[in-house]
N, C-alpha and C positions, 0 to 999 in steps of 0.2 A: 504494499500498501505505499501509495506518496502523496503529497500536496494536493495533486490534481484530482486524485480519486477522491480526496475529503471535499474538494470544491464542488464537484459534479452532485448537487443533491438531486436524488430522483425520487425519493419517497418521501411523503407527506402523511401525517397523522392530524387528525381534528384535537382539540383539548380536549373535547368530552370523551373522544376514544381514549387518550392518554389517562385522563382521571377514572375513566370505569374499568379499565385493566393496565396499568402503567407495567407491572411485571412480564406480561406479555408483549407489552410495545418494545420495553428495553431488549427484551430478549431476541425480539425479531428484527432487530436494528443492526444483527451483528456488528463489522467493522464499518458499515457506511453512515453517513450522516443522515438524519433525519429532520425535516422540517415539520415544527409545531404550527399548526394553523388555529386562527382564532379569527372566524367570520370568511374564510376563505383567504386570508391574508397571513404569510410567515410572521410569528409573534417570538419563535424562538427556534433554536437548532439543539438537535441532540447529537453528541457524540460520546462512541464508545470509548473507553479508557485508551483502547490502542491508540485508534484515532485522533484523541487529543494527544498523547504523546509524539506522535508524527508531527502534528501541529507546531508542539513545543520545539520540537527539532530543527524543524524548519525555520522559525524565528531565531531560534541559536544561530542555525548557521548563517542566516541572512546579517545577523549583527556580527560576526565575524569575518564575513566577507567586507562589510563598509570596515571593519578596523584593518582589515588586508590591504585595503583599497587605499585609506588613508596613509597607509605606513609604506606603500610601496613606491614613493614620488621620491625618496631620498637616493642617495649615490650606491652606487651596487659595489661591491668587492669582489673579484674573482680568487677564489680558493679551491686549493687543490687537496683532494683527500684520499 
């Protein structure tokens, strides 16, 4: 699973369904995100723990890339190993 999979939300569930049977809804979510609808409009998103960890890893990687790019502008030194 990667961040692109998480951003493609194909499953929706109504707030009423979630209230009626949260255990079933969460169990059916697998590792894909689910939009929680209220009056047919997305009000929240449900992520599995695994999907949430992928999102956190993506955010961490993006932060590291920003740091690397900021530090890359300096003078380079050739080394022999």
